[in-house]
DRENPA-3360 file (N, C-alpha, C; in nm, 2 decimals, always signed):
BEGIN
1 = MNHSTAAP = +0.31/+1.58/-1.56/+0.44/+1.64/-1.55/+0.54/+1.55/-1.61 ~ +0.63/+1.61/-1.69/+0.74/+1.53/-1.74/+0.85/+1.51/-1.64 ~ +0.90/+1.39/-1.62/+0.99/+1.36/-1.51/+1.12/+1.44/-1.52 ~ +1.16/+1.48/-1.64/+1.28/+1.55/-1.66/+1.29/+1.69/-1.59 ~ +1.17/+1.74/-1.56/+1.16/+1.87/-1.50/+1.15/+1.86/-1.35 ~ +1.15/+1.74/-1.29/+1.12/+1.72/-1.15/+1.25/+1.75/-1.07 ~ +1.23/+1.80/-0.95/+1.34/+1.82/-0.85/+1.40/+1.69/-0.82 ~ +1.53/+1.68/-0.78/+1.60/+1.56/-0.75/+1.52/+1.46/-0.66;
9 = DEQQLRID = +1.47/+1.52/-0.55/+1.40/+1.43/-0.45/+1.28/+1.38/-0.51 ~ +1.20/+1.46/-0.58/+1.08/+1.42/-0.65/+1.11/+1.31/-0.75 ~ +1.22/+1.33/-0.82/+1.26/+1.24/-0.93/+1.29/+1.10/-0.87 ~ +1.36/+1.09/-0.76/+1.39/+0.97/-0.69/+1.26/+0.90/-0.64 ~ +1.17/+0.98/-0.59/+1.04/+0.93/-0.55/+0.96/+0.87/-0.67 ~ +0.97/+0.94/-0.78/+0.90/+0.89/-0.91/+0.96/+0.75/-0.95 ~ +1.10/+0.74/-0.95/+1.16/+0.62/-0.99/+1.12/+0.50/-0.89 ~ +1.13/+0.53/-0.76/+1.10/+0.43/-0.67/+0.95/+0.38/-0.67;
17 = LAAAFRIV = +0.87/+0.48/-0.69/+0.72/+0.45/-0.69/+0.69/+0.37/-0.82 ~ +0.75/+0.41/-0.93/+0.73/+0.33/-1.06/+0.79/+0.19/-1.04 ~ +0.90/+0.17/-0.97/+0.95/+0.04/-0.95/+0.86/-0.04/-0.87 ~ +0.80/+0.02/-0.76/+0.70/-0.06/-0.68/+0.58/-0.11/-0.76 ~ +0.53/-0.03/-0.85/+0.43/-0.08/-0.94/+0.47/-0.20/-1.02 ~ +0.59/-0.19/-1.08/+0.64/-0.30/-1.17/+0.65/-0.43/-1.08 ~ +0.71/-0.41/-0.97/+0.74/-0.53/-0.88/+0.61/-0.59/-0.84 ~ +0.51/-0.51/-0.79/+0.39/-0.57/-0.75/+0.31/-0.64/-0.86;
25 = ARLGMHEA = +0.33/-0.59/-0.99/+0.27/-0.66/-1.10/+0.34/-0.79/-1.12 ~ +0.47/-0.80/-1.11/+0.54/-0.92/-1.13/+0.50/-1.02/-1.03 ~ +0.46/-0.98/-0.91/+0.42/-1.07/-0.80/+0.28/-1.11/-0.81 ~ +0.20/-1.05/-0.90/+0.06/-1.09/-0.92/-0.03/-1.03/-0.81 ~ +0.01/-0.92/-0.75/-0.07/-0.86/-0.64/-0.15/-0.75/-0.69 ~ -0.15/-0.72/-0.82/-0.22/-0.61/-0.88/-0.37/-0.65/-0.91 ~ -0.45/-0.55/-0.94/-0.59/-0.58/-0.97/-0.63/-0.51/-1.10 ~ -0.61/-0.59/-1.21/-0.64/-0.53/-1.35/-0.57/-0.40/-1.37;
33 = VANHFSAA = -0.65/-0.29/-1.39/-0.59/-0.16/-1.41/-0.64/-0.07/-1.29 ~ -0.68/-0.13/-1.18/-0.72/-0.06/-1.06/-0.61/-0.05/-0.96 ~ -0.64/+0.00/-0.84/-0.55/+0.02/-0.73/-0.45/+0.13/-0.75 ~ -0.40/+0.18/-0.64/-0.32/+0.30/-0.65/-0.21/+0.31/-0.54 ~ -0.10/+0.36/-0.57/+0.00/+0.40/-0.47/+0.03/+0.55/-0.48 ~ +0.06/+0.61/-0.37/+0.09/+0.75/-0.37/+0.21/+0.78/-0.27 ~ +0.28/+0.88/-0.30/+0.40/+0.92/-0.22/+0.40/+1.07/-0.21 ~ +0.41/+1.12/-0.08/+0.42/+1.26/-0.06/+0.55/+1.32/-0.10;
41 = VSADGRKF = +0.54/+1.44/-0.17/+0.65/+1.51/-0.21/+0.69/+1.63/-0.12 ~ +0.58/+1.69/-0.07/+0.61/+1.81/+0.03/+0.61/+1.76/+0.17 ~ +0.67/+1.84/+0.26/+0.68/+1.80/+0.40/+0.55/+1.79/+0.47 ~ +0.45/+1.87/+0.42/+0.32/+1.86/+0.49/+0.23/+1.75/+0.42 ~ +0.28/+1.68/+0.32/+0.20/+1.58/+0.26/+0.10/+1.63/+0.16 ~ +0.08/+1.75/+0.14/-0.02/+1.81/+0.06/+0.01/+1.80/-0.09 ~ +0.13/+1.78/-0.13/+0.17/+1.75/-0.26/+0.22/+1.61/-0.27 ~ +0.15/+1.53/-0.36/+0.19/+1.39/-0.37/+0.18/+1.34/-0.51;
49 = LMNPKWRH = +0.25/+1.23/-0.53/+0.25/+1.16/-0.66/+0.16/+1.04/-0.65 ~ +0.09/+1.01/-0.77/+0.01/+0.90/-0.77/+0.00/+0.85/-0.92 ~ -0.03/+0.72/-0.94/-0.05/+0.67/-1.07/-0.17/+0.72/-1.14 ~ -0.17/+0.74/-1.27/-0.28/+0.78/-1.35/-0.39/+0.68/-1.36 ~ -0.51/+0.72/-1.39/-0.62/+0.63/-1.40/-0.60/+0.52/-1.51 ~ -0.63/+0.40/-1.46/-0.64/+0.28/-1.55/-0.52/+0.25/-1.63 ~ -0.40/+0.27/-1.57/-0.27/+0.23/-1.63/-0.22/+0.10/-1.56 ~ -0.19/+0.00/-1.65/-0.15/-0.12/-1.59/-0.02/-0.11/-1.51;
57 = FSRIKASD = -0.01/-0.17/-1.39/+0.11/-0.15/-1.31/+0.24/-0.19/-1.39 ~ +0.23/-0.29/-1.47/+0.35/-0.34/-1.54/+0.41/-0.24/-1.64 ~ +0.33/-0.13/-1.68/+0.38/-0.04/-1.78/+0.41/+0.10/-1.72 ~ +0.39/+0.12/-1.59/+0.41/+0.25/-1.54/+0.55/+0.29/-1.53 ~ +0.58/+0.42/-1.58/+0.71/+0.47/-1.57/+0.71/+0.59/-1.48 ~ +0.83/+0.64/-1.44/+0.84/+0.75/-1.35/+0.77/+0.87/-1.40 ~ +0.78/+0.89/-1.53/+0.73/+1.01/-1.59/+0.57/+1.01/-1.60 ~ +0.52/+0.89/-1.58/+0.37/+0.88/-1.59/+0.30/+0.93/-1.47;
65 = LVLFDLDD = +0.37/+0.93/-1.36/+0.31/+0.96/-1.23/+0.26/+1.11/-1.23 ~ +0.14/+1.12/-1.17/+0.08/+1.26/-1.17/+0.10/+1.32/-1.03 ~ +0.14/+1.45/-1.04/+0.17/+1.53/-0.92/+0.04/+1.60/-0.88 ~ -0.01/+1.58/-0.76/-0.13/+1.64/-0.71/-0.10/+1.74/-0.60 ~ -0.18/+1.84/-0.59/-0.17/+1.94/-0.49/-0.30/+1.97/-0.42 ~ -0.31/+1.93/-0.29/-0.44/+1.95/-0.22/-0.48/+2.09/-0.21 ~ -0.39/+2.18/-0.22/-0.42/+2.33/-0.22/-0.46/+2.38/-0.35 ~ -0.46/+2.30/-0.45/-0.50/+2.34/-0.59/-0.58/+2.22/-0.65;
73 = ASGVKDRP = -0.69/+2.19/-0.58/-0.76/+2.06/-0.62/-0.89/+2.09/-0.70 ~ -0.91/+2.21/-0.74/-1.03/+2.24/-0.82/-1.03/+2.16/-0.95 ~ -1.13/+2.09/-0.98/-1.14/+2.02/-1.11/-1.07/+1.89/-1.12 ~ -1.00/+1.85/-1.00/-0.93/+1.72/-1.01/-1.01/+1.60/-1.04 ~ -1.13/+1.60/-0.98/-1.22/+1.48/-1.00/-1.27/+1.47/-1.14 ~ -1.26/+1.58/-1.22/-1.31/+1.58/-1.36/-1.20/+1.55/-1.46 ~ -1.08/+1.53/-1.41/-0.97/+1.51/-1.50/-0.97/+1.37/-1.56 ~ -0.95/+1.35/-1.68/-0.95/+1.21/-1.74/-0.85/+1.12/-1.69;
81 = DVDPTAWA = -0.74/+1.17/-1.63/-0.63/+1.08/-1.58/-0.64/+1.06/-1.43 ~ -0.76/+1.09/-1.37/-0.77/+1.07/-1.23/-0.89/+0.98/-1.20 ~ -0.86/+0.87/-1.12/-0.97/+0.78/-1.08/-1.03/+0.84/-0.95 ~ -1.16/+0.87/-0.95/-1.23/+0.93/-0.84/-1.21/+0.86/-0.71 ~ -1.20/+0.72/-0.71/-1.18/+0.65/-0.59/-1.04/+0.67/-0.54 ~ -0.94/+0.68/-0.63/-0.81/+0.70/-0.59/-0.79/+0.84/-0.52 ~ -0.85/+0.94/-0.58/-0.85/+1.08/-0.52/-0.92/+1.08/-0.39 ~ -1.03/+1.01/-0.38/-1.10/+1.01/-0.25/-1.02/+0.94/-0.14;
89 = IHGQMHKQ = -0.96/+0.83/-0.17/-0.88/+0.76/-0.06/-0.75/+0.83/-0.04 ~ -0.67/+0.84/-0.14/-0.53/+0.89/-0.12/-0.52/+1.04/-0.09 ~ -0.61/+1.12/-0.15/-0.62/+1.26/-0.11/-0.64/+1.28/+0.04 ~ -0.74/+1.21/+0.09/-0.77/+1.22/+0.23/-0.67/+1.16/+0.32 ~ -0.61/+1.05/+0.28/-0.50/+1.00/+0.36/-0.38/+1.10/+0.38 ~ -0.34/+1.16/+0.27/-0.23/+1.26/+0.28/-0.28/+1.39/+0.35 ~ -0.40/+1.42/+0.34/-0.46/+1.54/+0.40/-0.47/+1.52/+0.55 ~ -0.52/+1.41/+0.59/-0.55/+1.38/+0.73/-0.43/+1.32/+0.81;
97 = LPQARVVM = -0.34/+1.25/+0.74/-0.23/+1.19/+0.80/-0.10/+1.22/+0.73 ~ -0.05/+1.35/+0.75/+0.07/+1.39/+0.68/+0.19/+1.31/+0.71 ~ +0.19/+1.24/+0.82/+0.30/+1.15/+0.86/+0.31/+1.02/+0.77 ~ +0.20/+0.99/+0.70/+0.19/+0.88/+0.61/+0.25/+0.92/+0.48 ~ +0.38/+0.91/+0.46/+0.45/+0.96/+0.34/+0.42/+0.88/+0.22 ~ +0.39/+0.75/+0.24/+0.36/+0.66/+0.13/+0.23/+0.58/+0.16 ~ +0.14/+0.57/+0.07/+0.01/+0.50/+0.09/-0.01/+0.40/-0.03 ~ -0.02/+0.28/+0.01/-0.04/+0.17/-0.09/-0.17/+0.10/-0.07;
105 = HLHPPFAT = -0.26/+0.10/-0.17/-0.39/+0.03/-0.16/-0.39/-0.08/-0.27 ~ -0.42/-0.20/-0.23/-0.43/-0.31/-0.32/-0.55/-0.41/-0.28 ~ -0.58/-0.49/-0.38/-0.68/-0.60/-0.36/-0.61/-0.73/-0.39 ~ -0.50/-0.76/-0.32/-0.43/-0.89/-0.35/-0.51/-1.01/-0.31 ~ -0.50/-1.12/-0.38/-0.59/-1.23/-0.36/-0.60/-1.29/-0.22 ~ -0.49/-1.31/-0.15/-0.49/-1.37/-0.02/-0.54/-1.28/+0.09 ~ -0.48/-1.15/+0.09/-0.53/-1.06/+0.19/-0.67/-1.02/+0.17 ~ -0.72/-1.02/+0.05/-0.86/-0.99/+0.02/-0.95/-1.10/+0.07;
113 = TIASLADP = -0.90/-1.23/+0.06/-0.97/-1.34/+0.11/-0.99/-1.33/+0.26 ~ -0.88/-1.30/+0.33/-0.89/-1.28/+0.47/-0.99/-1.16/+0.51 ~ -0.98/-1.06/+0.43/-1.06/-0.94/+0.45/-1.21/-0.97/+0.43 ~ -1.24/-1.08/+0.36/-1.38/-1.11/+0.33/-1.44/-1.21/+0.43 ~ -1.36/-1.25/+0.53/-1.41/-1.34/+0.64/-1.48/-1.26/+0.75 ~ -1.57/-1.33/+0.82/-1.64/-1.27/+0.93/-1.53/-1.22/+1.04 ~ -1.42/-1.29/+1.05/-1.31/-1.25/+1.13/-1.19/-1.22/+1.04 ~ -1.18/-1.09/+1.00/-1.07/-1.05/+0.91/-0.93/-1.03/+0.97;
121 = SVRPIDQN = -0.92/-1.07/+1.10/-0.79/-1.04/+1.16/-0.68/-1.14/+1.11 ~ -0.56/-1.10/+1.12/-0.45/-1.18/+1.08/-0.39/-1.25/+1.21 ~ -0.43/-1.37/+1.23/-0.39/-1.44/+1.35/-0.24/-1.48/+1.35 ~ -0.17/-1.46/+1.46/-0.03/-1.49/+1.46/+0.00/-1.64/+1.47 ~ +0.03/-1.70/+1.36/+0.06/-1.84/+1.36/+0.20/-1.87/+1.31 ~ +0.27/-1.77/+1.27/+0.41/-1.78/+1.23/+0.48/-1.65/+1.24 ~ +0.60/-1.64/+1.19/+0.68/-1.52/+1.20/+0.62/-1.41/+1.12 ~ +0.57/-1.44/+1.00/+0.52/-1.33/+0.91/+0.39/-1.28/+0.97;
129 = TARYFNRL = +0.30/-1.37/+1.01/+0.17/-1.32/+1.06/+0.18/-1.25/+1.19 ~ +0.28/-1.29/+1.27/+0.31/-1.22/+1.40/+0.35/-1.07/+1.38 ~ +0.40/-1.04/+1.26/+0.44/-0.90/+1.23/+0.32/-0.81/+1.25 ~ +0.19/-0.86/+1.24/+0.07/-0.78/+1.24/-0.01/-0.79/+1.37 ~ +0.05/-0.85/+1.47/-0.02/-0.87/+1.59/-0.06/-0.74/+1.66 ~ -0.19/-0.72/+1.67/-0.24/-0.59/+1.73/-0.20/-0.47/+1.65 ~ -0.17/-0.49/+1.53/-0.11/-0.37/+1.45/-0.19/-0.35/+1.32 ~ -0.31/-0.40/+1.31/-0.40/-0.38/+1.20/-0.53/-0.31/+1.24;
137 = AIDESYAG = -0.56/-0.20/+1.18/-0.69/-0.14/+1.20/-0.79/-0.22/+1.10 ~ -0.91/-0.23/+1.14/-1.00/-0.31/+1.06/-1.13/-0.23/+1.02 ~ -1.16/-0.23/+0.90/-1.29/-0.16/+0.85/-1.39/-0.27/+0.83 ~ -1.50/-0.26/+0.90/-1.61/-0.35/+0.88/-1.73/-0.29/+0.82 ~ -1.72/-0.18/+0.75/-1.83/-0.10/+0.70/-1.83/-0.07/+0.55 ~ -1.78/-0.17/+0.48/-1.77/-0.15/+0.33/-1.91/-0.13/+0.28 ~ -1.93/-0.02/+0.19/-2.06/+0.01/+0.14/-2.05/+0.05/-0.01 ~ -1.96/-0.02/-0.08/-1.94/+0.01/-0.22/-1.81/+0.08/-0.25;
145 = MADSEQEG = -1.79/+0.12/-0.38/-1.67/+0.19/-0.41/-1.65/+0.32/-0.34 ~ -1.53/+0.34/-0.29/-1.50/+0.46/-0.21/-1.48/+0.58/-0.31 ~ -1.58/+0.65/-0.35/-1.56/+0.76/-0.45/-1.60/+0.90/-0.39 ~ -1.60/+0.91/-0.26/-1.63/+1.04/-0.20/-1.52/+1.08/-0.10 ~ -1.50/+1.20/-0.08/-1.40/+1.25/+0.01/-1.44/+1.21/+0.16 ~ -1.57/+1.21/+0.18/-1.62/+1.17/+0.31/-1.57/+1.02/+0.35 ~ -1.58/+0.94/+0.25/-1.54/+0.80/+0.27/-1.39/+0.79/+0.29 ~ -1.31/+0.87/+0.21/-1.17/+0.87/+0.23/-1.13/+0.92/+0.37;
153 = ARLARLLG = -1.20/+1.02/+0.42/-1.18/+1.07/+0.55/-1.21/+0.97/+0.66 ~ -1.32/+0.89/+0.63/-1.36/+0.79/+0.73/-1.25/+0.68/+0.74 ~ -1.19/+0.64/+0.63/-1.09/+0.54/+0.63/-0.96/+0.60/+0.70 ~ -0.93/+0.72/+0.68/-0.82/+0.78/+0.75/-0.84/+0.78/+0.90 ~ -0.96/+0.81/+0.94/-0.99/+0.81/+1.09/-0.98/+0.67/+1.14 ~ -1.03/+0.57/+1.07/-1.02/+0.43/+1.11/-0.87/+0.39/+1.13 ~ -0.79/+0.43/+1.04/-0.64/+0.40/+1.05/-0.59/+0.44/+1.18 ~ -0.62/+0.57/+1.22/-0.58/+0.62/+1.35/-0.43/+0.62/+1.36;
161 = NKSRLMMG = -0.38/+0.56/+1.47/-0.23/+0.56/+1.49/-0.17/+0.43/+1.44 ~ -0.24/+0.35/+1.37/-0.18/+0.23/+1.30/-0.14/+0.27/+1.16 ~ -0.06/+0.18/+1.10/-0.01/+0.20/+0.97/-0.07/+0.11/+0.86 ~ -0.16/+0.02/+0.91/-0.22/-0.08/+0.81/-0.37/-0.09/+0.84 ~ -0.44/-0.10/+0.73/-0.59/-0.11/+0.74/-0.63/-0.23/+0.66 ~ -0.69/-0.33/+0.73/-0.76/-0.44/+0.67/-0.90/-0.39/+0.63 ~ -0.92/-0.38/+0.50/-1.05/-0.32/+0.45/-1.15/-0.43/+0.43 ~ -1.24/-0.46/+0.52/-1.33/-0.57/+0.51/-1.41/-0.57/+0.38;
169 = NHGVLVTA = -1.42/-0.69/+0.32/-1.49/-0.71/+0.19/-1.43/-0.62/+0.08 ~ -1.30/-0.58/+0.09/-1.25/-0.49/+0.00/-1.10/-0.52/-0.04 ~ -1.01/-0.50/+0.05/-0.87/-0.52/+0.03/-0.78/-0.47/+0.14 ~ -0.67/-0.42/+0.12/-0.58/-0.37/+0.22/-0.52/-0.23/+0.19 ~ -0.47/-0.16/+0.29/-0.41/-0.04/+0.27/-0.29/-0.03/+0.37 ~ -0.18/+0.01/+0.33/-0.06/+0.03/+0.42/+0.00/+0.17/+0.40 ~ +0.05/+0.22/+0.51/+0.12/+0.35/+0.50/+0.26/+0.33/+0.56 ~ +0.35/+0.41/+0.52/+0.49/+0.40/+0.57/+0.57/+0.53/+0.55;
177 = SSIGEAFD = +0.69/+0.54/+0.60/+0.77/+0.66/+0.58/+0.85/+0.65/+0.46 ~ +0.86/+0.54/+0.39/+0.93/+0.53/+0.26/+0.87/+0.42/+0.17 ~ +0.90/+0.43/+0.04/+0.84/+0.34/-0.05/+0.89/+0.20/-0.03 ~ +1.02/+0.18/+0.01/+1.07/+0.05/+0.04/+1.00/-0.02/+0.15 ~ +0.98/+0.06/+0.26/+0.91/+0.00/+0.38/+0.77/-0.03/+0.35 ~ +0.70/+0.05/+0.27/+0.56/+0.02/+0.24/+0.55/-0.10/+0.15 ~ +0.64/-0.11/+0.05/+0.64/-0.23/-0.04/+0.66/-0.36/+0.04 ~ +0.76/-0.36/+0.13/+0.79/-0.48/+0.20/+0.67/-0.52/+0.29;
185 = DIYTLERS = +0.61/-0.41/+0.35/+0.50/-0.44/+0.44/+0.38/-0.50/+0.37 ~ +0.34/-0.44/+0.25/+0.23/-0.50/+0.18/+0.26/-0.63/+0.12 ~ +0.39/-0.66/+0.09/+0.43/-0.79/+0.04/+0.42/-0.89/+0.16 ~ +0.47/-0.86/+0.27/+0.46/-0.95/+0.39/+0.32/-0.97/+0.43 ~ +0.24/-0.87/+0.43/+0.10/-0.88/+0.46/+0.03/-0.98/+0.37 ~ +0.05/-0.98/+0.24/+0.00/-1.07/+0.15/+0.05/-1.21/+0.17 ~ +0.18/-1.23/+0.20/+0.24/-1.36/+0.23/+0.18/-1.41/+0.36 ~ +0.15/-1.33/+0.46/+0.09/-1.37/+0.58/-0.05/-1.42/+0.56;
193 = CQILVQAY = -0.12/-1.35/+0.48/-0.26/-1.40/+0.45/-0.26/-1.53/+0.37 ~ -0.16/-1.54/+0.28/-0.15/-1.67/+0.21/-0.13/-1.79/+0.30 ~ -0.04/-1.77/+0.40/-0.01/-1.87/+0.50/-0.13/-1.90/+0.58 ~ -0.21/-1.80/+0.62/-0.33/-1.81/+0.70/-0.44/-1.88/+0.62 ~ -0.46/-1.84/+0.49/-0.56/-1.91/+0.41/-0.52/-2.06/+0.40 ~ -0.40/-2.09/+0.37/-0.36/-2.23/+0.35/-0.37/-2.31/+0.49 ~ -0.35/-2.24/+0.60/-0.37/-2.31/+0.73/-0.52/-2.34/+0.75 ~ -0.60/-2.24/+0.72/-0.74/-2.26/+0.74/-0.79/-2.37/+0.65;
201 = ATGQPLKV = -0.73/-2.38/+0.53/-0.78/-2.48/+0.43/-0.75/-2.62/+0.47 ~ -0.66/-2.64/+0.56/-0.63/-2.78/+0.61/-0.75/-2.83/+0.70 ~ -0.83/-2.74/+0.75/-0.94/-2.78/+0.84/-0.89/-2.82/+0.98 ~ -0.76/-2.81/+1.00/-0.71/-2.85/+1.13/-0.71/-2.72/+1.22 ~ -0.71/-2.74/+1.35/-0.70/-2.63/+1.44/-0.57/-2.55/+1.42 ~ -0.57/-2.42/+1.43/-0.46/-2.34/+1.42/-0.38/-2.34/+1.55 ~ -0.25/-2.34/+1.54/-0.16/-2.33/+1.66/-0.12/-2.18/+1.67 ~ -0.20/-2.10/+1.74/-0.18/-1.96/+1.75/-0.07/-1.93/+1.85;
209 = LPDEVAEN = +0.02/-1.84/+1.82/+0.13/-1.81/+1.91/+0.08/-1.74/+2.03 ~ +0.14/-1.76/+2.15/+0.10/-1.69/+2.27/+0.12/-1.54/+2.25 ~ +0.04/-1.46/+2.31/+0.04/-1.31/+2.29/+0.18/-1.26/+2.31 ~ +0.25/-1.30/+2.42/+0.39/-1.25/+2.45/+0.48/-1.28/+2.33 ~ +0.48/-1.40/+2.28/+0.57/-1.43/+2.17/+0.53/-1.35/+2.04 ~ +0.40/-1.34/+2.02/+0.36/-1.26/+1.90/+0.40/-1.11/+1.91 ~ +0.38/-1.06/+2.03/+0.42/-0.92/+2.05/+0.57/-0.90/+2.04 ~ +0.65/-0.99/+2.09/+0.79/-0.98/+2.08/+0.84/-0.99/+1.94;
217 = TAQDWERI = +0.77/-1.08/+1.86/+0.81/-1.09/+1.72/+0.77/-0.97/+1.64 ~ +0.66/-0.91/+1.67/+0.62/-0.79/+1.60/+0.72/-0.67/+1.63 ~ +0.76/-0.67/+1.76/+0.86/-0.57/+1.79/+0.99/-0.59/+1.72 ~ +1.03/-0.72/+1.71/+1.15/-0.75/+1.63/+1.14/-0.70/+1.49 ~ +1.03/-0.72/+1.43/+1.01/-0.67/+1.29/+1.03/-0.52/+1.28 ~ +0.98/-0.45/+1.38/+0.98/-0.30/+1.38/+1.13/-0.25/+1.40 ~ +1.21/-0.34/+1.44/+1.35/-0.30/+1.46/+1.44/-0.32/+1.34 ~ +1.38/-0.38/+1.23/+1.46/-0.42/+1.12/+1.41/-0.35/+0.99;
225 = TDFSIAHF = +1.38/-0.22/+1.00/+1.34/-0.15/+0.88/+1.44/-0.16/+0.76 ~ +1.57/-0.18/+0.80/+1.67/-0.20/+0.70/+1.65/-0.32/+0.62 ~ +1.59/-0.42/+0.68/+1.55/-0.55/+0.60/+1.45/-0.51/+0.49 ~ +1.35/-0.43/+0.53/+1.25/-0.39/+0.43/+1.31/-0.31/+0.32 ~ +1.40/-0.21/+0.35/+1.47/-0.13/+0.25/+1.55/-0.22/+0.16 ~ +1.62/-0.32/+0.22/+1.71/-0.41/+0.14/+1.63/-0.49/+0.04 ~ +1.51/-0.54/+0.09/+1.42/-0.62/+0.00/+1.38/-0.54/-0.12 ~ +1.34/-0.42/-0.10/+1.30/-0.33/-0.21/+1.42/-0.30/-0.30;
233 = EEMKRILD = +1.53/-0.27/-0.25/+1.65/-0.24/-0.33/+1.69/-0.36/-0.42 ~ +1.68/-0.48/-0.36/+1.71/-0.60/-0.43/+1.61/-0.62/-0.55 ~ +1.49/-0.60/-0.52/+1.39/-0.61/-0.63/+1.41/-0.51/-0.74 ~ +1.45/-0.39/-0.70/+1.49/-0.29/-0.80/+1.60/-0.33/-0.89 ~ +1.70/-0.40/-0.83/+1.82/-0.45/-0.90/+1.77/-0.56/-1.01 ~ +1.67/-0.64/-0.97/+1.62/-0.73/-1.06/+1.56/-0.66/-1.18 ~ +1.48/-0.56/-1.15/+1.42/-0.48/-1.26/+1.53/-0.41/-1.35 ~ +1.63/-0.36/-1.28/+1.73/-0.29/-1.36/+1.80/-0.39/-1.46;
241 = AEDPSYAH = +1.82/-0.51/-1.42/+1.88/-0.61/-1.50/+1.79/-0.66/-1.62 ~ +1.66/-0.66/-1.59/+1.57/-0.71/-1.69/+1.49/-0.61/-1.77 ~ +1.45/-0.50/-1.71/+1.38/-0.40/-1.78/+1.38/-0.27/-1.70 ~ +1.48/-0.18/-1.73/+1.50/-0.06/-1.65/+1.41/+0.05/-1.70 ~ +1.31/+0.03/-1.79/+1.23/+0.13/-1.85/+1.15/+0.20/-1.75 ~ +1.12/+0.14/-1.63/+1.04/+0.21/-1.53/+1.10/+0.34/-1.48 ~ +1.23/+0.36/-1.49/+1.30/+0.48/-1.44/+1.28/+0.60/-1.53 ~ +1.23/+0.58/-1.65/+1.22/+0.69/-1.75/+1.09/+0.77/-1.74;
% end
């Protein structure tokens, strides 16, 4: 779909989603030409935008994003611009969890490192890691590339009432009500895992926060969604100053 024909709300979603791809690429959290972000356009989540197959995050523009409709899905998997794994995961997430307005799936290096451990939990050892205290669903049943709708539905069930999924031996997935919140969440999750990896690397015992402190800190994070939005808006301003082509 050409972005110039999009409705205003859809157009803003296209611009923000394209910005998220560019920012993630700048931060080195992307995976070659793999991984996908999606954003629901319709209230029921059945129409959503997603990046096309094998397009580098750093080149994605608002007009590149593909509009999908779960009620008109015949032949989708055979389209040359659709990655079957993306359709399997994101299609089912939007179908099963309409409240998940935005879905971001990445294989960032530090989060994937933690996801590859026998204990893939994010232990609360600082303010960032405490954001995820008791707030990560964990998938321990990786069985290869997720290219079936059954696998996507399984991941959606695993997510349950949480908004983040640590995908064992695979990567991470976060959901949120807006692109800005999802971006900041997956950014902080990667930073948390970087901190944890570096702490493990010292070989010294971790000083894990008491449960009460970790829980209070996680709740504090949940009260400052405006922080997440501001982070994303600031990153967009950096893009606007250096290369605003993402918005076209």
